[in-house]
C-alpha positions, 0 to 999 in steps of 0.5 A: 373115529378109529382112535381106540381099538379093543384087542381081545386075545386068547394068546393063540398063534392065529390071533396074534397074527393080527399084530402084523397089521399094527402098523397099518391100523396106526396109519389108519388112525389107531392111537390107543389099543386095549388088550383084553384076556378073558378067562373063560369059565364057560368051558368049565361047565363040560368038566366032570367033578368039582374044581376050584374056581378061585385057584383056576382064575388065579392060574390063568391070571398068571399065565395071561400076565405072562402072555400079554406083556410081549404084546404090550411091548410090541405095540408099544414099540410101534408108538401106540399107547397100551392099556392092559385091561385088569384084572383079567375079567372071568366068565363068558368071553362074548359077554366080557368083550362086549362090556369092554367095547364100550370104551372103544371105537372098534373091535379086532378079532381073528376067526379061523377061516374054514372052521367058521361055518361050524363055529357059528352054530356052536356059539364061537367067541368071534361070531357071538361078538359079531352078532351082538356088538354095537360097535364095529368088528373088524374080522381078520382071517388066517386060513392055515397056521403058515398064512402071513398078511402080505401088502398093505391092508388098506391099499384097496378098499372094496365097499359093498353098496347098496344105497342103504344106511347100513352101506352109508356107515361103512362108506364113512369108515372107508372114506376116513381111512382112505383120507389117512392113508391115501388108499383107493376106494372101489364101490361095488353095487350088485344089481337084483332083480326088482330092486331100485338102483341108486346112482352109484357114479354120483356117490363116487363123484361126491368122494372124488371131489373130496380128493379121494381115488374112487372107482365105481363098479355095478355088476348083476348077480348074486351079492355074495358071489359078486362081491367075492369074485370082485375082491379077487379080481380087484386085489382088494386088501380089505372090505368094509361092509354094513350089517343089518344086525340080524342075528348070526344064526338066523342070518346063516340060514337066510343066506345073509350077504354080510355073513357070507362074505365074513365066512368066506372072504379071504381078506379082513372084513370090517362090519359096521352097523347103521347109527339107529342099531348102535 
């Protein structure tokens, strides 16, 4: 279910911090990592004057080869199979990542915290992938260059649950991980006016019958505010949630819960779409 992870990298420090979680990811089921470096040709549109594209690609490929070597060695050192995707594709990073993701179970990407809001409207790579990906995207955010991951990634999994097919899919992934690493699942249903509620305790009990440690929380309020507050109160180490697949810019303007969480969460957020949207 999460055996094959696509790891797009720009070789930046914030991106490589994701590797601090590689042990946790292996425990959660990751057996193979595909390392993808995309030679970004879109930024050349801002360059005035002529440029030798072939020479540029050759030089960037050399830099990429040097950069990905220690990454591959570090991942192999954890007992995980590694594939460096060669030749390094050149073009639009979002398009290339989406194309390569077809052979993987999920994509692991980083986002730079406070800059996400601005980058959403500027077409950032991470937000572009989130918008269009048919595969789950695991977003890791590091708010400043000195941040380092602390604690086990999956020790407390918070699953916002609204009884939709999207929430069911996110819970399916959370259940898979929790079984492997014996982590806690915290189901959170935010009660909204004029919305029909389901039986959260019934859902939780069904998971407990499978031997999982599950807690159910129901609270009224504005969904994204309640989710972020409960994440902090519970000390949840990651969030698994569904997305309805609305375009990133549109959902930002409409105040989408999932996009608000992605932008503001201090912990990694695993985002997936329901099967019919894949």
